[in-house]
mmCIF file of the N, C-alpha and C atoms, coordinates in Angstrom:
data_MODEL
# 
_entry.id   MODEL 
# 
loop_
_atom_site.group_PDB 
_atom_site.id 
_atom_site.type_symbol 
_atom_site.label_atom_id 
_atom_site.label_alt_id 
_atom_site.label_comp_id 
_atom_site.label_asym_id 
_atom_site.label_entity_id 
_atom_site.label_seq_id 
_atom_site.pdbx_PDB_ins_code 
_atom_site.Cartn_x 
_atom_site.Cartn_y 
_atom_site.Cartn_z 
_atom_site.occupancy 
_atom_site.B_iso_or_equiv 
_atom_site.pdbx_formal_charge 
_atom_site.auth_seq_id 
_atom_site.auth_comp_id 
_atom_site.auth_asym_id 
_atom_site.auth_atom_id 
_atom_site.pdbx_PDB_model_num 
ATOM 1   N N  . GLU A 1 1  ? -11.200 37.691  31.535  1.00 0.00 ? 1  GLU A N  1 
ATOM 2   C CA . GLU A 1 1  ? -10.873 36.303  31.870  1.00 0.00 ? 1  GLU A CA 1 
ATOM 3   C C  . GLU A 1 1  ? -11.727 35.316  30.982  1.00 0.00 ? 1  GLU A C  1 
ATOM 4   N N  . LYS A 1 2  ? -13.000 35.671  30.774  1.00 0.00 ? 2  LYS A N  1 
ATOM 5   C CA . LYS A 1 2  ? -13.859 34.788  29.941  1.00 0.00 ? 2  LYS A CA 1 
ATOM 6   C C  . LYS A 1 2  ? -13.338 34.760  28.524  1.00 0.00 ? 2  LYS A C  1 
ATOM 7   N N  . VAL A 1 3  ? -12.895 35.875  28.010  1.00 0.00 ? 3  VAL A N  1 
ATOM 8   C CA . VAL A 1 3  ? -12.421 35.980  26.689  1.00 0.00 ? 3  VAL A CA 1 
ATOM 9   C C  . VAL A 1 3  ? -11.134 35.065  26.461  1.00 0.00 ? 3  VAL A C  1 
ATOM 10  N N  . ARG A 1 4  ? -10.235 35.193  27.445  1.00 0.00 ? 4  ARG A N  1 
ATOM 11  C CA . ARG A 1 4  ? -9.024  34.352  27.410  1.00 0.00 ? 4  ARG A CA 1 
ATOM 12  C C  . ARG A 1 4  ? -9.367  32.906  27.488  1.00 0.00 ? 4  ARG A C  1 
ATOM 13  N N  . THR A 1 5  ? -10.288 32.513  28.344  1.00 0.00 ? 5  THR A N  1 
ATOM 14  C CA . THR A 1 5  ? -10.653 31.077  28.493  1.00 0.00 ? 5  THR A CA 1 
ATOM 15  C C  . THR A 1 5  ? -11.366 30.602  27.164  1.00 0.00 ? 5  THR A C  1 
ATOM 16  N N  . ARG A 1 6  ? -12.248 31.429  26.600  1.00 0.00 ? 6  ARG A N  1 
ATOM 17  C CA . ARG A 1 6  ? -12.860 31.093  25.320  1.00 0.00 ? 6  ARG A CA 1 
ATOM 18  C C  . ARG A 1 6  ? -11.819 30.948  24.213  1.00 0.00 ? 6  ARG A C  1 
ATOM 19  N N  . ALA A 1 7  ? -10.895 31.878  24.140  1.00 0.00 ? 7  ALA A N  1 
ATOM 20  C CA . ALA A 1 7  ? -9.868  31.819  23.139  1.00 0.00 ? 7  ALA A CA 1 
ATOM 21  C C  . ALA A 1 7  ? -9.020  30.505  23.283  1.00 0.00 ? 7  ALA A C  1 
ATOM 22  N N  . GLY A 1 8  ? -8.710  30.190  24.504  1.00 0.00 ? 8  GLY A N  1 
ATOM 23  C CA . GLY A 1 8  ? -7.967  28.983  24.773  1.00 0.00 ? 8  GLY A CA 1 
ATOM 24  C C  . GLY A 1 8  ? -8.751  27.757  24.420  1.00 0.00 ? 8  GLY A C  1 
ATOM 25  N N  . ARG A 1 9  ? -10.029 27.715  24.658  1.00 0.00 ? 9  ARG A N  1 
ATOM 26  C CA . ARG A 1 9  ? -10.891 26.562  24.312  1.00 0.00 ? 9  ARG A CA 1 
ATOM 27  C C  . ARG A 1 9  ? -10.961 26.506  22.844  1.00 0.00 ? 9  ARG A C  1 
ATOM 28  N N  . ASP A 1 10 ? -11.125 27.575  22.113  1.00 0.00 ? 10 ASP A N  1 
ATOM 29  C CA . ASP A 1 10 ? -11.172 27.587  20.646  1.00 0.00 ? 10 ASP A CA 1 
ATOM 30  C C  . ASP A 1 10 ? -9.889  27.085  20.068  1.00 0.00 ? 10 ASP A C  1 
ATOM 31  N N  . ALA A 1 11 ? -8.751  27.522  20.619  1.00 0.00 ? 11 ALA A N  1 
ATOM 32  C CA . ALA A 1 11 ? -7.452  27.090  20.155  1.00 0.00 ? 11 ALA A CA 1 
ATOM 33  C C  . ALA A 1 11 ? -7.290  25.594  20.354  1.00 0.00 ? 11 ALA A C  1 
ATOM 34  N N  . LEU A 1 12 ? -7.716  25.120  21.543  1.00 0.00 ? 12 LEU A N  1 
ATOM 35  C CA . LEU A 1 12 ? -7.617  23.672  21.869  1.00 0.00 ? 12 LEU A CA 1 
ATOM 36  C C  . LEU A 1 12 ? -8.505  22.863  20.897  1.00 0.00 ? 12 LEU A C  1 
ATOM 37  N N  . HIS A 1 13 ? -9.735  23.351  20.627  1.00 0.00 ? 13 HIS A N  1 
ATOM 38  C CA . HIS A 1 13 ? -10.579 22.624  19.722  1.00 0.00 ? 13 HIS A CA 1 
ATOM 39  C C  . HIS A 1 13 ? -9.999  22.567  18.305  1.00 0.00 ? 13 HIS A C  1 
ATOM 40  N N  . LYS A 1 14 ? -9.377  23.658  17.900  1.00 0.00 ? 14 LYS A N  1 
ATOM 41  C CA . LYS A 1 14 ? -8.732  23.706  16.555  1.00 0.00 ? 14 LYS A CA 1 
ATOM 42  C C  . LYS A 1 14 ? -7.599  22.738  16.470  1.00 0.00 ? 14 LYS A C  1 
ATOM 43  N N  . GLU A 1 15 ? -6.849  22.661  17.551  1.00 0.00 ? 15 GLU A N  1 
ATOM 44  C CA . GLU A 1 15 ? -5.656  21.799  17.581  1.00 0.00 ? 15 GLU A CA 1 
ATOM 45  C C  . GLU A 1 15 ? -6.116  20.269  17.569  1.00 0.00 ? 15 GLU A C  1 
ATOM 46  N N  . LYS A 1 16 ? -7.184  20.065  18.346  1.00 0.00 ? 16 LYS A N  1 
ATOM 47  C CA . LYS A 1 16 ? -7.675  18.686  18.400  1.00 0.00 ? 16 LYS A CA 1 
ATOM 48  C C  . LYS A 1 16 ? -8.166  18.262  17.046  1.00 0.00 ? 16 LYS A C  1 
ATOM 49  N N  . GLN A 1 17 ? -8.797  19.118  16.292  1.00 0.00 ? 17 GLN A N  1 
ATOM 50  C CA . GLN A 1 17 ? -9.282  18.823  14.963  1.00 0.00 ? 17 GLN A CA 1 
ATOM 51  C C  . GLN A 1 17 ? -8.101  18.507  14.009  1.00 0.00 ? 17 GLN A C  1 
ATOM 52  N N  . ARG A 1 18 ? -7.065  19.309  14.211  1.00 0.00 ? 18 ARG A N  1 
ATOM 53  C CA . ARG A 1 18 ? -5.842  19.041  13.378  1.00 0.00 ? 18 ARG A CA 1 
ATOM 54  C C  . ARG A 1 18 ? -5.225  17.702  13.688  1.00 0.00 ? 18 ARG A C  1 
ATOM 55  N N  . VAL A 1 19 ? -5.132  17.334  15.000  1.00 0.00 ? 19 VAL A N  1 
ATOM 56  C CA . VAL A 1 19 ? -4.566  16.126  15.378  1.00 0.00 ? 19 VAL A CA 1 
ATOM 57  C C  . VAL A 1 19 ? -5.436  14.942  14.918  1.00 0.00 ? 19 VAL A C  1 
ATOM 58  N N  . ASP A 1 20 ? -6.765  15.101  15.036  1.00 0.00 ? 20 ASP A N  1 
ATOM 59  C CA . ASP A 1 20 ? -7.695  14.048  14.554  1.00 0.00 ? 20 ASP A CA 1 
ATOM 60  C C  . ASP A 1 20 ? -7.510  13.817  13.062  1.00 0.00 ? 20 ASP A C  1 
ATOM 61  N N  . SER A 1 21 ? -7.438  14.894  12.287  1.00 0.00 ? 21 SER A N  1 
ATOM 62  C CA . SER A 1 21 ? -7.279  14.789  10.857  1.00 0.00 ? 21 SER A CA 1 
ATOM 63  C C  . SER A 1 21 ? -5.962  14.113  10.497  1.00 0.00 ? 21 SER A C  1 
ATOM 64  N N  . THR A 1 22 ? -4.868  14.512  11.144  1.00 0.00 ? 22 THR A N  1 
ATOM 65  C CA . THR A 1 22 ? -3.587  13.883  10.901  1.00 0.00 ? 22 THR A CA 1 
ATOM 66  C C  . THR A 1 22 ? -3.620  12.440  11.288  1.00 0.00 ? 22 THR A C  1 
ATOM 67  N N  . HIS A 1 23 ? -4.209  12.116  12.378  1.00 0.00 ? 23 HIS A N  1 
ATOM 68  C CA . HIS A 1 23 ? -4.327  10.683  12.802  1.00 0.00 ? 23 HIS A CA 1 
ATOM 69  C C  . HIS A 1 23 ? -5.117  9.862   11.845  1.00 0.00 ? 23 HIS A C  1 
ATOM 70  N N  . LEU A 1 24 ? -6.242  10.415  11.294  1.00 0.00 ? 24 LEU A N  1 
ATOM 71  C CA . LEU A 1 24 ? -7.006  9.677   10.266  1.00 0.00 ? 24 LEU A CA 1 
ATOM 72  C C  . LEU A 1 24 ? -6.183  9.461   9.008   1.00 0.00 ? 24 LEU A C  1 
ATOM 73  N N  . LEU A 1 25 ? -5.431  10.448  8.651   1.00 0.00 ? 25 LEU A N  1 
ATOM 74  C CA . LEU A 1 25 ? -4.556  10.340  7.458   1.00 0.00 ? 25 LEU A CA 1 
ATOM 75  C C  . LEU A 1 25 ? -3.575  9.243   7.716   1.00 0.00 ? 25 LEU A C  1 
ATOM 76  N N  . LEU A 1 26 ? -2.968  9.202   8.899   1.00 0.00 ? 26 LEU A N  1 
ATOM 77  C CA . LEU A 1 26 ? -1.991  8.153   9.239   1.00 0.00 ? 26 LEU A CA 1 
ATOM 78  C C  . LEU A 1 26 ? -2.623  6.785   9.161   1.00 0.00 ? 26 LEU A C  1 
ATOM 79  N N  . GLN A 1 27 ? -3.840  6.610   9.749   1.00 0.00 ? 27 GLN A N  1 
ATOM 80  C CA . GLN A 1 27 ? -4.550  5.341   9.703   1.00 0.00 ? 27 GLN A CA 1 
ATOM 81  C C  . GLN A 1 27 ? -4.837  4.899   8.249   1.00 0.00 ? 27 GLN A C  1 
ATOM 82  N N  . ASN A 1 28 ? -5.250  5.803   7.445   1.00 0.00 ? 28 ASN A N  1 
ATOM 83  C CA . ASN A 1 28 ? -5.469  5.470   6.014   1.00 0.00 ? 28 ASN A CA 1 
ATOM 84  C C  . ASN A 1 28 ? -4.196  5.045   5.346   1.00 0.00 ? 28 ASN A C  1 
ATOM 85  N N  . LEU A 1 29 ? -3.128  5.702   5.555   1.00 0.00 ? 29 LEU A N  1 
ATOM 86  C CA . LEU A 1 29 ? -1.840  5.290   4.925   1.00 0.00 ? 29 LEU A CA 1 
ATOM 87  C C  . LEU A 1 29 ? -1.371  3.961   5.425   1.00 0.00 ? 29 LEU A C  1 
ATOM 88  N N  . LEU A 1 30 ? -1.519  3.684   6.722   1.00 0.00 ? 30 LEU A N  1 
ATOM 89  C CA . LEU A 1 30 ? -1.089  2.397   7.247   1.00 0.00 ? 30 LEU A CA 1 
ATOM 90  C C  . LEU A 1 30 ? -1.940  1.320   6.675   1.00 0.00 ? 30 LEU A C  1 
ATOM 91  N N  . TYR A 1 31 ? -3.222  1.458   6.509   1.00 0.00 ? 31 TYR A N  1 
ATOM 92  C CA . TYR A 1 31 ? -4.154  0.554   5.934   1.00 0.00 ? 31 TYR A CA 1 
ATOM 93  C C  . TYR A 1 31 ? -3.708  0.271   4.411   1.00 0.00 ? 31 TYR A C  1 
ATOM 94  N N  . GLU A 1 32 ? -3.422  1.323   3.726   1.00 0.00 ? 32 GLU A N  1 
ATOM 95  C CA . GLU A 1 32 ? -3.067  1.221   2.355   1.00 0.00 ? 32 GLU A CA 1 
ATOM 96  C C  . GLU A 1 32 ? -1.720  0.453   2.212   1.00 0.00 ? 32 GLU A C  1 
ATOM 97  N N  . ALA A 1 33 ? -0.791  0.750   3.045   1.00 0.00 ? 33 ALA A N  1 
ATOM 98  C CA . ALA A 1 33 ? 0.564   0.084   3.059   1.00 0.00 ? 33 ALA A CA 1 
ATOM 99  C C  . ALA A 1 33 ? 0.336   -1.388  3.359   1.00 0.00 ? 33 ALA A C  1 
ATOM 100 N N  . ASP A 1 34 ? -0.477  -1.701  4.308   1.00 0.00 ? 34 ASP A N  1 
ATOM 101 C CA . ASP A 1 34 ? -0.783  -3.134  4.639   1.00 0.00 ? 34 ASP A CA 1 
ATOM 102 C C  . ASP A 1 34 ? -1.437  -3.819  3.475   1.00 0.00 ? 34 ASP A C  1 
ATOM 103 N N  . HIS A 1 35 ? -2.393  -3.150  2.850   1.00 0.00 ? 35 HIS A N  1 
ATOM 104 C CA . HIS A 1 35 ? -3.026  -3.784  1.660   1.00 0.00 ? 35 HIS A CA 1 
ATOM 105 C C  . HIS A 1 35 ? -2.056  -4.045  0.555   1.00 0.00 ? 35 HIS A C  1 
ATOM 106 N N  . LEU A 1 36 ? -1.188  -3.086  0.280   1.00 0.00 ? 36 LEU A N  1 
ATOM 107 C CA . LEU A 1 36 ? -0.190  -3.194  -0.798  1.00 0.00 ? 36 LEU A CA 1 
ATOM 108 C C  . LEU A 1 36 ? 0.788   -4.353  -0.449  1.00 0.00 ? 36 LEU A C  1 
ATOM 109 N N  . ASN A 1 37 ? 1.182   -4.442  0.786   1.00 0.00 ? 37 ASN A N  1 
ATOM 110 C CA . ASN A 1 37 ? 2.112   -5.538  1.171   1.00 0.00 ? 37 ASN A CA 1 
ATOM 111 C C  . ASN A 1 37 ? 1.452   -6.913  0.948   1.00 0.00 ? 37 ASN A C  1 
ATOM 112 N N  . LYS A 1 38 ? 0.162   -7.000  1.186   1.00 0.00 ? 38 LYS A N  1 
ATOM 113 C CA . LYS A 1 38 ? -0.513  -8.236  1.008   1.00 0.00 ? 38 LYS A CA 1 
ATOM 114 C C  . LYS A 1 38 ? -0.636  -8.564  -0.464  1.00 0.00 ? 38 LYS A C  1 
ATOM 115 N N  . GLU A 1 39 ? -0.857  -7.562  -1.286  1.00 0.00 ? 39 GLU A N  1 
ATOM 116 C CA . GLU A 1 39 ? -0.902  -7.734  -2.705  1.00 0.00 ? 39 GLU A CA 1 
ATOM 117 C C  . GLU A 1 39 ? 0.431   -8.222  -3.283  1.00 0.00 ? 39 GLU A C  1 
ATOM 118 N N  . VAL A 1 40 ? 1.573   -7.583  -2.786  1.00 0.00 ? 40 VAL A N  1 
ATOM 119 C CA . VAL A 1 40 ? 2.880   -7.951  -3.281  1.00 0.00 ? 40 VAL A CA 1 
ATOM 120 C C  . VAL A 1 40 ? 3.117   -9.460  -2.834  1.00 0.00 ? 40 VAL A C  1 
ATOM 121 N N  . THR A 1 41 ? 2.772   -9.829  -1.652  1.00 0.00 ? 41 THR A N  1 
ATOM 122 C CA . THR A 1 41 ? 2.927   -11.203 -1.194  1.00 0.00 ? 41 THR A CA 1 
ATOM 123 C C  . THR A 1 41 ? 2.174   -12.160 -2.083  1.00 0.00 ? 41 THR A C  1 
ATOM 124 N N  . LYS A 1 42 ? 0.900   -11.808 -2.425  1.00 0.00 ? 42 LYS A N  1 
ATOM 125 C CA . LYS A 1 42 ? 0.154   -12.709 -3.349  1.00 0.00 ? 42 LYS A CA 1 
ATOM 126 C C  . LYS A 1 42 ? 0.927   -12.840 -4.704  1.00 0.00 ? 42 LYS A C  1 
ATOM 127 N N  . CYS A 1 43 ? 1.356   -11.739 -5.212  1.00 0.00 ? 43 CYS A N  1 
ATOM 128 C CA . CYS A 1 43 ? 2.058   -11.766 -6.497  1.00 0.00 ? 43 CYS A CA 1 
ATOM 129 C C  . CYS A 1 43 ? 3.289   -12.645 -6.454  1.00 0.00 ? 43 CYS A C  1 
ATOM 130 N N  . LEU A 1 44 ? 4.062   -12.515 -5.378  1.00 0.00 ? 44 LEU A N  1 
ATOM 131 C CA . LEU A 1 44 ? 5.296   -13.247 -5.285  1.00 0.00 ? 44 LEU A CA 1 
ATOM 132 C C  . LEU A 1 44 ? 5.013   -14.774 -5.069  1.00 0.00 ? 44 LEU A C  1 
ATOM 133 N N  . GLN A 1 45 ? 3.896   -15.113 -4.530  1.00 0.00 ? 45 GLN A N  1 
ATOM 134 C CA . GLN A 1 45 ? 3.532   -16.480 -4.311  1.00 0.00 ? 45 GLN A CA 1 
ATOM 135 C C  . GLN A 1 45 ? 2.775   -17.116 -5.471  1.00 0.00 ? 45 GLN A C  1 
ATOM 136 N N  . PHE A 1 46 ? 2.468   -16.314 -6.422  1.00 0.00 ? 46 PHE A N  1 
ATOM 137 C CA . PHE A 1 46 ? 1.673   -16.827 -7.597  1.00 0.00 ? 46 PHE A CA 1 
ATOM 138 C C  . PHE A 1 46 ? 2.496   -17.781 -8.438  1.00 0.00 ? 46 PHE A C  1 
ATOM 139 N N  . LYS A 1 47 ? 1.907   -18.928 -8.731  1.00 0.00 ? 47 LYS A N  1 
ATOM 140 C CA . LYS A 1 47 ? 2.638   -19.896 -9.545  1.00 0.00 ? 47 LYS A CA 1 
ATOM 141 C C  . LYS A 1 47 ? 1.817   -20.081 -10.860 1.00 0.00 ? 47 LYS A C  1 
ATOM 142 N N  . SER A 1 48 ? 2.392   -19.667 -11.922 1.00 0.00 ? 48 SER A N  1 
ATOM 143 C CA . SER A 1 48 ? 1.697   -19.745 -13.264 1.00 0.00 ? 48 SER A CA 1 
ATOM 144 C C  . SER A 1 48 ? 1.875   -21.147 -13.843 1.00 0.00 ? 48 SER A C  1 
ATOM 145 N N  . LYS A 1 49 ? 0.856   -21.575 -14.620 1.00 0.00 ? 49 LYS A N  1 
ATOM 146 C CA . LYS A 1 49 ? 0.950   -22.890 -15.310 1.00 0.00 ? 49 LYS A CA 1 
ATOM 147 C C  . LYS A 1 49 ? 2.110   -22.899 -16.254 1.00 0.00 ? 49 LYS A C  1 
ATOM 148 N N  . ASP A 1 50 ? 2.470   -21.766 -16.831 1.00 0.00 ? 50 ASP A N  1 
ATOM 149 C CA . ASP A 1 50 ? 3.551   -21.788 -17.862 1.00 0.00 ? 50 ASP A CA 1 
ATOM 150 C C  . ASP A 1 50 ? 4.908   -22.082 -17.245 1.00 0.00 ? 50 ASP A C  1 
ATOM 151 N N  . GLU A 1 51 ? 4.993   -21.985 -15.955 1.00 0.00 ? 51 GLU A N  1 
ATOM 152 C CA . GLU A 1 51 ? 6.230   -22.349 -15.282 1.00 0.00 ? 51 GLU A CA 1 
ATOM 153 C C  . GLU A 1 51 ? 6.524   -23.857 -15.438 1.00 0.00 ? 51 GLU A C  1 
ATOM 154 N N  . GLU A 1 52 ? 5.453   -24.672 -15.637 1.00 0.00 ? 52 GLU A N  1 
ATOM 155 C CA . GLU A 1 52 ? 5.599   -26.104 -15.674 1.00 0.00 ? 52 GLU A CA 1 
ATOM 156 C C  . GLU A 1 52 ? 5.840   -26.625 -17.063 1.00 0.00 ? 52 GLU A C  1 
ATOM 157 N N  . ILE A 1 53 ? 5.738   -25.777 -18.097 1.00 0.00 ? 53 ILE A N  1 
ATOM 158 C CA . ILE A 1 53 ? 5.923   -26.141 -19.483 1.00 0.00 ? 53 ILE A CA 1 
ATOM 159 C C  . ILE A 1 53 ? 7.438   -26.259 -19.768 1.00 0.00 ? 53 ILE A C  1 
ATOM 160 N N  . GLU A 1 54 ? 7.797   -27.441 -20.324 1.00 0.00 ? 54 GLU A N  1 
ATOM 161 C CA . GLU A 1 54 ? 9.192   -27.607 -20.687 1.00 0.00 ? 54 GLU A CA 1 
ATOM 162 C C  . GLU A 1 54 ? 9.455   -26.963 -22.071 1.00 0.00 ? 54 GLU A C  1 
ATOM 163 N N  . LEU A 1 55 ? 10.444  -26.197 -22.147 1.00 0.00 ? 55 LEU A N  1 
ATOM 164 C CA . LEU A 1 55 ? 10.739  -25.514 -23.432 1.00 0.00 ? 55 LEU A CA 1 
ATOM 165 C C  . LEU A 1 55 ? 11.805  -26.351 -24.215 1.00 0.00 ? 55 LEU A C  1 
ATOM 166 N N  . VAL A 1 56 ? 11.790  -26.232 -25.465 1.00 0.00 ? 56 VAL A N  1 
ATOM 167 C CA . VAL A 1 56 ? 12.684  -26.872 -26.343 1.00 0.00 ? 56 VAL A CA 1 
ATOM 168 C C  . VAL A 1 56 ? 14.045  -26.150 -26.190 1.00 0.00 ? 56 VAL A C  1 
ATOM 169 N N  . PRO A 1 57 ? 15.141  -26.853 -26.091 1.00 0.00 ? 57 PRO A N  1 
ATOM 170 C CA . PRO A 1 57 ? 16.448  -26.190 -26.040 1.00 0.00 ? 57 PRO A CA 1 
ATOM 171 C C  . PRO A 1 57 ? 16.603  -25.267 -27.267 1.00 0.00 ? 57 PRO A C  1 
ATOM 172 N N  . THR A 1 58 ? 17.324  -24.187 -27.026 1.00 0.00 ? 58 THR A N  1 
ATOM 173 C CA . THR A 1 58 ? 17.522  -23.184 -28.103 1.00 0.00 ? 58 THR A CA 1 
ATOM 174 C C  . THR A 1 58 ? 18.154  -23.797 -29.349 1.00 0.00 ? 58 THR A C  1 
ATOM 175 N N  . GLU A 1 59 ? 19.096  -24.707 -29.199 1.00 0.00 ? 59 GLU A N  1 
ATOM 176 C CA . GLU A 1 59 ? 19.826  -25.299 -30.346 1.00 0.00 ? 59 GLU A CA 1 
ATOM 177 C C  . GLU A 1 59 ? 18.792  -26.099 -31.158 1.00 0.00 ? 59 GLU A C  1 
ATOM 178 N N  . ASP A 1 60 ? 17.933  -26.886 -30.489 1.00 0.00 ? 60 ASP A N  1 
ATOM 179 C CA . ASP A 1 60 ? 16.946  -27.699 -31.199 1.00 0.00 ? 60 ASP A CA 1 
ATOM 180 C C  . ASP A 1 60 ? 15.958  -26.839 -31.921 1.00 0.00 ? 60 ASP A C  1 
ATOM 181 N N  . PHE A 1 61 ? 15.555  -25.694 -31.281 1.00 0.00 ? 61 PHE A N  1 
ATOM 182 C CA . PHE A 1 61 ? 14.619  -24.815 -31.839 1.00 0.00 ? 61 PHE A CA 1 
ATOM 183 C C  . PHE A 1 61 ? 15.162  -24.268 -33.215 1.00 0.00 ? 61 PHE A C  1 
ATOM 184 N N  . TYR A 1 62 ? 16.345  -23.736 -33.159 1.00 0.00 ? 62 TYR A N  1 
ATOM 185 C CA . TYR A 1 62 ? 16.893  -23.171 -34.346 1.00 0.00 ? 62 TYR A CA 1 
ATOM 186 C C  . TYR A 1 62 ? 17.208  -24.280 -35.460 1.00 0.00 ? 62 TYR A C  1 
ATOM 187 N N  . LYS A 1 63 ? 17.516  -25.454 -35.017 1.00 0.00 ? 63 LYS A N  1 
ATOM 188 C CA . LYS A 1 63 ? 17.698  -26.543 -35.988 1.00 0.00 ? 63 LYS A CA 1 
ATOM 189 C C  . LYS A 1 63 ? 16.407  -26.903 -36.688 1.00 0.00 ? 63 LYS A C  1 
ATOM 190 N N  . ASP A 1 64 ? 15.299  -26.946 -35.959 1.00 0.00 ? 64 ASP A N  1 
ATOM 191 C CA . ASP A 1 64 ? 14.084  -27.392 -36.549 1.00 0.00 ? 64 ASP A CA 1 
ATOM 192 C C  . ASP A 1 64 ? 13.219  -26.297 -37.111 1.00 0.00 ? 64 ASP A C  1 
ATOM 193 N N  . ALA A 1 65 ? 13.508  -25.049 -36.738 1.00 0.00 ? 65 ALA A N  1 
ATOM 194 C CA . ALA A 1 65 ? 12.720  -23.887 -37.218 1.00 0.00 ? 65 ALA A CA 1 
ATOM 195 C C  . ALA A 1 65 ? 12.816  -23.736 -38.765 1.00 0.00 ? 65 ALA A C  1 
ATOM 196 N N  . PRO A 1 66 ? 11.744  -23.329 -39.338 1.00 0.00 ? 66 PRO A N  1 
ATOM 197 C CA . PRO A 1 66 ? 11.853  -23.149 -40.857 1.00 0.00 ? 66 PRO A CA 1 
ATOM 198 C C  . PRO A 1 66 ? 12.649  -21.977 -41.249 1.00 0.00 ? 66 PRO A C  1 
# 
């Protein structure tokens, strides 16, 4: 009886470790996904100064280019 109880306890402990490890991996992946989503949002909201520069129309450029 003691052997069976001990084997059950050992199996339970091993399974708990596996679940804890998997849960930690899940938490890390969720954190990473959240971080990447925030970075993507920052990139999409970024406004560069060059967006405000008016470009010469293509026809004028070729007309005036050497």
